Every structure is written in C-alpha cells, then in structure tokens.
VEXDREN-2710 file (C-alpha; in Angstrom, 1 decimal):
% VEXDREN-2710
k/r/px/py/pz
1/UNK/22.6/28.7/13.7
2/UNK/22.6/32.4/14.0
3/UNK/19.4/34.2/15.1
4/UNK/20.1/36.9/12.6
5/UNK/18.0/36.9/9.5
6/UNK/19.6/36.7/6.1
7/UNK/20.1/40.5/5.5
8/UNK/22.7/40.1/2.8
9/UNK/22.0/41.0/-0.8
10/UNK/19.3/38.5/-1.9
11/UNK/20.5/38.0/-5.4
12/UNK/21.8/35.2/-7.6
13/UNK/24.0/35.7/-10.6
14/UNK/23.6/34.3/-14.1
15/UNK/25.9/35.3/-17.0
16/UNK/27.3/38.0/-14.8
17/UNK/23.9/39.6/-14.1
18/UNK/22.8/40.0/-10.6
19/UNK/19.1/39.0/-10.3
20/UNK/17.1/40.0/-7.2
21/UNK/15.4/37.1/-5.4
22/UNK/11.8/37.7/-4.3
23/UNK/11.0/37.4/-0.5
24/UNK/9.9/34.0/0.5
25/UNK/6.8/33.1/2.5
26/UNK/7.5/31.4/5.8
27/UNK/7.8/27.6/5.0
28/UNK/10.2/24.7/4.7
29/UNK/11.5/24.7/1.1
30/UNK/12.9/21.3/-0.1
31/UNK/15.3/22.4/-2.9
32/UNK/16.6/19.9/-5.5
33/UNK/20.2/20.6/-6.4
34/UNK/22.5/19.2/-9.2
35/UNK/23.7/15.6/-8.9
36/UNK/26.8/16.5/-10.8
37/UNK/26.6/19.1/-13.5
38/UNK/26.1/22.5/-11.7
39/UNK/24.3/23.8/-14.9
40/UNK/21.3/21.6/-14.0
41/UNK/20.1/23.8/-11.2
42/UNK/16.7/25.5/-11.8
43/UNK/16.1/29.2/-11.7
44/UNK/13.5/28.7/-9.0
45/UNK/16.1/26.8/-6.9
46/UNK/18.6/29.6/-7.2
47/UNK/16.0/32.2/-6.2
48/UNK/15.0/30.1/-3.2
49/UNK/18.6/29.5/-2.0
50/UNK/19.3/33.3/-2.3
51/UNK/16.1/34.4/-0.6
52/UNK/15.8/31.9/2.3
53/UNK/16.3/33.3/5.8
54/UNK/17.9/30.0/6.8
55/UNK/19.7/27.6/4.4
56/UNK/20.2/24.1/5.8
57/UNK/22.4/21.5/4.1
58/UNK/24.2/18.2/4.6
59/UNK/27.7/19.5/4.0
60/UNK/28.4/23.2/4.0
61/UNK/31.5/22.8/1.8
62/UNK/29.5/21.0/-0.9
63/UNK/26.7/23.6/-0.8
64/UNK/29.2/26.4/-0.8
65/UNK/30.5/25.4/-4.3
66/UNK/27.0/25.8/-5.8
67/UNK/26.4/29.1/-3.9
68/UNK/29.7/30.5/-5.1
69/UNK/29.0/29.4/-8.7
70/UNK/25.9/31.5/-8.8
71/UNK/27.0/34.4/-6.6
72/UNK/24.7/33.6/-3.7
73/UNK/25.7/35.2/-0.4
74/UNK/23.9/33.1/2.2
75/UNK/25.5/31.3/5.1
76/UNK/24.6/27.5/5.0
77/UNK/23.7/25.8/8.3
78/UNK/24.7/22.1/8.7
79/UNK/21.8/19.5/9.1
80/UNK/22.8/15.9/8.6
81/UNK/22.2/12.4/10.2
82/UNK/24.8/13.0/12.9
83/UNK/23.3/16.3/14.3
84/UNK/19.7/15.9/13.2
85/UNK/18.4/15.5/16.8
86/UNK/19.9/18.9/17.8
87/UNK/19.7/20.8/14.5
88/UNK/16.1/19.7/13.5
89/UNK/14.4/21.4/16.5
90/UNK/16.4/24.6/15.8
91/UNK/15.1/24.7/12.1
92/UNK/11.5/24.0/13.4
93/UNK/12.0/26.9/15.8
94/UNK/13.0/29.2/12.9
95/UNK/9.8/28.3/11.1
96/UNK/7.9/29.1/14.4
97/UNK/9.4/32.5/14.3
98/UNK/8.0/33.1/10.8
99/UNK/11.2/32.5/8.9
100/UNK/11.8/30.8/5.6
101/UNK/14.0/27.6/5.7
102/UNK/15.5/26.0/2.6
103/UNK/16.8/22.5/2.8
104/UNK/19.2/20.9/0.4
105/UNK/21.0/17.7/0.2
106/UNK/24.6/17.2/-1.1
107/UNK/23.1/16.3/-4.5
108/UNK/19.6/15.7/-5.9
109/UNK/16.3/15.9/-4.2
110/UNK/16.1/16.2/-0.4
111/UNK/14.2/13.5/1.6
112/UNK/15.3/10.8/-0.9
113/UNK/17.5/8.5/1.2
114/UNK/18.7/11.3/3.5
115/UNK/17.8/12.6/7.0
116/UNK/15.7/15.5/5.5
117/UNK/12.7/13.1/5.7
118/UNK/12.7/13.5/9.5
119/UNK/12.7/17.3/9.2
120/UNK/9.9/17.2/6.7
121/UNK/7.9/15.0/9.1
122/UNK/8.5/17.4/12.0
123/UNK/7.5/20.4/9.9
124/UNK/4.2/18.8/8.8
125/UNK/3.4/17.6/12.2
126/UNK/3.9/21.1/13.6
127/UNK/1.5/22.6/11.0
128/UNK/4.1/24.3/8.8
129/UNK/3.9/24.6/5.0
130/UNK/6.3/22.4/3.1
131/UNK/7.1/23.5/-0.5
132/UNK/9.0/21.1/-2.8
133/UNK/11.3/22.8/-5.4
134/UNK/11.7/20.1/-8.0
135/UNK/14.8/19.5/-10.0
136/UNK/17.6/17.0/-10.5
137/UNK/17.0/13.5/-9.2
138/UNK/19.4/10.6/-9.7
139/UNK/16.7/7.8/-9.7
140/UNK/14.7/9.6/-12.5
141/UNK/17.8/10.4/-14.5
142/UNK/18.9/6.8/-14.4
143/UNK/15.4/5.6/-15.3
144/UNK/15.0/7.6/-18.4
145/UNK/18.5/6.7/-19.6
146/UNK/18.4/3.1/-18.8
147/UNK/16.1/1.9/-21.6
148/UNK/14.0/0.0/-19.0
149/UNK/10.2/0.3/-18.7
150/UNK/9.3/3.6/-17.1
151/UNK/5.5/3.3/-16.9
152/UNK/5.8/1.9/-13.4
153/UNK/8.9/2.0/-11.1
154/UNK/9.8/1.6/-7.5
155/UNK/12.7/3.3/-5.8
156/UNK/14.0/0.9/-3.1
157/UNK/16.9/2.9/-1.6
158/UNK/20.1/0.9/-0.8
159/UNK/20.2/-2.9/-0.7
160/UNK/21.4/-4.4/2.6
161/UNK/25.2/-4.8/2.9
162/UNK/25.2/-8.5/4.0
163/UNK/24.6/-11.2/1.4
164/UNK/21.6/-12.8/3.2
165/UNK/19.9/-9.5/3.8
166/UNK/20.6/-8.5/0.2
167/UNK/19.1/-11.8/-1.1
168/UNK/16.1/-11.6/1.2
169/UNK/15.3/-8.1/0.1
170/UNK/15.6/-9.0/-3.6
171/UNK/13.3/-11.9/-3.0
172/UNK/10.7/-9.6/-1.4
173/UNK/10.8/-7.4/-4.5
174/UNK/11.1/-10.1/-7.1
175/UNK/7.5/-10.0/-8.2
176/UNK/6.9/-6.2/-8.1
177/UNK/5.5/-5.3/-11.5
178/UNK/7.7/-2.4/-11.9
179/UNK/11.3/-1.4/-12.7
180/UNK/13.3/-1.5/-9.4
181/UNK/15.7/1.4/-8.7
182/UNK/18.5/1.1/-6.1
183/UNK/21.4/3.2/-5.0
184/UNK/24.6/1.1/-4.7
185/UNK/28.2/1.5/-3.6
186/UNK/30.9/1.0/-6.3
187/UNK/32.7/-1.6/-4.2
188/UNK/29.5/-3.6/-3.7
189/UNK/28.0/-3.5/-7.2
190/UNK/29.5/-6.7/-8.3
191/UNK/28.2/-8.7/-5.4
192/UNK/24.7/-7.1/-5.7
193/UNK/24.5/-8.0/-9.4
194/UNK/25.6/-11.6/-8.7
195/UNK/23.0/-11.9/-5.9
196/UNK/20.3/-10.4/-8.1
197/UNK/21.1/-12.8/-10.9
198/UNK/20.7/-15.7/-8.5
199/UNK/17.5/-14.5/-6.9
200/UNK/15.7/-12.9/-9.9
201/UNK/17.1/-14.9/-12.7
202/UNK/20.2/-14.4/-14.9
203/UNK/18.2/-13.3/-17.9
204/UNK/16.4/-10.3/-16.3
205/UNK/17.3/-7.1/-17.9
206/UNK/19.1/-4.4/-15.9
207/UNK/21.2/-1.2/-16.1
208/UNK/24.1/0.2/-14.1
209/UNK/24.2/4.0/-14.3
210/UNK/27.4/5.6/-13.0
211/UNK/28.4/9.2/-12.4
212/UNK/25.2/10.6/-13.8
213/UNK/25.6/14.1/-15.4
214/UNK/29.3/14.1/-14.7
215/UNK/32.3/14.0/-17.1
216/UNK/32.6/10.2/-16.9
217/UNK/28.9/9.4/-17.0
218/UNK/28.3/5.7/-18.0
219/UNK/25.4/3.4/-18.7
220/UNK/26.0/-0.4/-18.8
221/UNK/23.0/-2.2/-20.0
222/UNK/22.3/-6.0/-20.3
223/UNK/21.0/-9.0/-18.4
224/UNK/21.9/-9.5/-14.7
225/UNK/24.2/-12.3/-15.6
226/UNK/26.0/-10.2/-18.2
227/UNK/26.4/-7.3/-15.9
228/UNK/27.5/-9.5/-13.0
229/UNK/30.2/-10.9/-15.2
230/UNK/31.2/-7.4/-16.4
231/UNK/31.6/-6.1/-12.8
232/UNK/33.1/-9.3/-11.2
233/UNK/36.4/-8.2/-9.7
234/UNK/36.3/-4.9/-11.5
235/UNK/37.2/-1.7/-9.6
236/UNK/34.9/1.2/-10.2
237/UNK/34.4/4.6/-8.7
238/UNK/31.7/7.1/-8.3
239/UNK/28.0/7.1/-7.4
240/UNK/25.9/4.2/-8.9
241/UNK/22.2/3.7/-9.6
242/UNK/21.2/0.1/-10.3
243/UNK/17.9/-0.6/-12.2
244/UNK/16.3/-3.9/-12.7
245/UNK/13.4/-4.5/-15.1
246/UNK/10.1/-5.9/-13.9
247/UNK/9.4/-9.6/-14.2
248/UNK/7.9/-10.9/-17.4
249/UNK/4.1/-11.4/-17.2
250/UNK/4.5/-15.1/-17.3
251/UNK/6.8/-15.1/-14.3
252/UNK/4.1/-13.5/-12.0
253/UNK/2.1/-16.3/-10.3
254/UNK/-1.7/-16.1/-10.7
255/UNK/-4.1/-16.6/-7.9
256/UNK/-4.8/-20.3/-8.6
257/UNK/-1.1/-21.0/-8.9
258/UNK/-0.5/-19.4/-5.5
259/UNK/-3.3/-21.4/-3.9
260/UNK/-1.9/-24.6/-5.2
261/UNK/1.5/-23.7/-3.9
262/UNK/0.2/-22.7/-0.4
263/UNK/-1.8/-26.0/-0.1
264/UNK/1.3/-28.0/-1.0
265/UNK/3.4/-26.2/1.6
266/UNK/0.8/-26.3/4.3
267/UNK/0.6/-30.1/3.9
268/UNK/4.0/-30.3/5.6
269/UNK/4.4/-27.0/7.5
270/UNK/2.6/-24.8/9.9
271/UNK/0.5/-22.0/8.5
272/UNK/3.1/-19.4/9.5
273/UNK/6.1/-21.4/8.0
274/UNK/4.1/-22.1/4.9
275/UNK/3.3/-18.4/4.4
276/UNK/7.0/-17.5/4.9
277/UNK/8.2/-20.1/2.4
278/UNK/5.5/-19.0/-0.1
279/UNK/6.7/-15.4/0.3
280/UNK/10.3/-16.5/-0.4
281/UNK/9.3/-18.5/-3.5
282/UNK/6.9/-16.0/-5.0
283/UNK/8.0/-12.6/-3.7
284/UNK/4.5/-11.9/-2.5
285/UNK/3.7/-10.5/1.0
286/UNK/4.0/-13.0/3.8
287/UNK/1.1/-11.3/5.6
288/UNK/-1.1/-11.6/2.6
289/UNK/-0.2/-15.2/2.0
290/UNK/-0.8/-16.0/5.6
291/UNK/-4.3/-14.6/5.5
292/UNK/-5.0/-16.4/2.2
293/UNK/-3.9/-19.7/3.7
294/UNK/-6.2/-19.2/6.7
295/UNK/-9.0/-18.6/4.2
296/UNK/-8.1/-21.8/2.3
297/UNK/-8.1/-23.8/5.5
298/UNK/-11.4/-22.4/6.5
299/UNK/-12.9/-23.3/3.1
300/UNK/-11.5/-26.8/3.5
301/UNK/-12.7/-27.1/7.1
302/UNK/-9.2/-27.1/8.6
303/UNK/-7.6/-24.9/11.2
304/UNK/-4.6/-22.6/10.9
305/UNK/-1.7/-22.7/13.3
END
C-alpha cells in the first residue's frame, strides 16, 4: 500500500457527468457493493469509493470493474483472507495517520462471511470510527424474494462440507423460530437439501435463490423434499442462497415436553449424555438442557453426573 494519499480527481461519473466527492472524515468505511447488477450501487457508496484515501478490497480486478464503470480513479489495495495478517495492520496504521479507509468485498456487504470482520474488530479495538455504508446484500435480497417469513430470520453462513457436520449443524438450528439463511456452493446444494429434508423434515418449506440480480436470476421454491429431488444429480452454476422456513409452532417442544424427555433420557444416561441427546432431538442448546436437567434432579433429590 502506497503512503501517498489519494490525490487524483475525487469524482465519480453518472450519465457522463463528473460529480465531485466530498472529503471523508478519518474512519473505516464498510461499503456495500453490487452482488451482480452494477446498477444497484448507491450514490453514497460511489462518493465514498471516490473520496477514500485508501480503498481496500478482496480482489482488485473485481473492484476495478466497478470503479471503471463509474469513472472512479482510485487505486485499490488488496485485503483478503490470505494476506489479512499483513495487510490488516497497514490499514489500521492508515487510520492512525488520520486517513480515510474504505473496505469493500467482491460483492455485497463487507464483514458478512468475509475477512473484513477481523479488520472491523481491529479498528473498533483501536478506538477508530467505523461507518457502515449500506446497500446490496445477498441474504436480504434472497429473503424478500423467497416468499418465506421475514419477521424473524437468522443468517447462518455456510453449512459444513462433510455430511455429519452438515447434519449436526442443521439439528442445532432445527428449532430456531426464524427463517434460516445459508450461503451454499452449487455443487453441494443437492446434498445439503437432502440432509435438510432428513433432519428438518421433508415438508418444511424452503427456497433456493441463484444468481441474484444477474441475468439468469432464479428462485426455486417448494418443500425440502421437492427441492432435494429437483437438485438431485443436477448440475448448476452460480452463487446460491438457501433459505429454510421456521418450524411450525406445533413442532417446537414446550417446557413440560422437554422436561419429560430429559427425565426419560436421564433414566438410562449420564446427565451430560442425556443433555447431548436432548439437544440432538430438540435442536435446543445442550448447555441449557444440561442446566435444566441438573435442576430437575435437584428437585427430585437426585445428583447430576
């Protein structure tokens, strides 16, 4: 990263009109960029990209396409998971010098499943201002287009690659009373849907959102079983967001039902194993179930193990 400040023309271009960018206060600016359609960028994002003293990004080639589209002359600096240990301190040093630093990911909002989270933490711990510049977001775009409940949702990142880890993670989330949102690889979507149908139930509603905002944008909606069949052995391309509806209210175990289950398990297992099995069966926290089981044993005059 050069020590020279951005002294180029701080402008961005819209409809062949050069618009001057206002000077930025020293801070770390987290700038959301388009997830596909370059027309989705916000005016505030363009002004920030043009005005920042330092522009950090995952892939300079990807960011250069956006900068060229809007006539922004600013040299991007690479910051990604492979160089974060070296590049991160340099960006913090720039903040220490009173410079403005803008961070973008290849697409969408920085810090969501990318190494920008570490830089944000470092900046906050060092006492610097962090300014989010909101805009495009694949999880939110998928949610509003999925037809699934949006009053409560949980972004859970990527599912584990291995089948056991995938199923364990789905079991942990099975009773979360919210729409679940995952990023998924196109060559793993079939296996993930099959695992979800087994763990969460074949009739649970879901949606597979592919290539959002791009030319071949696609929404496939249905039950987990229907989607698993649709993607079984099918070759697909592009970036995918998988959404799974929350469980029906009757599927969420009540307190009395959980207590009955814990007592039954504890009759043949240690407290720790009973809590673990209860967590697997209900999707509730093993730690919470362990503490509840200790309380039940105390009420009954027994001892936990």
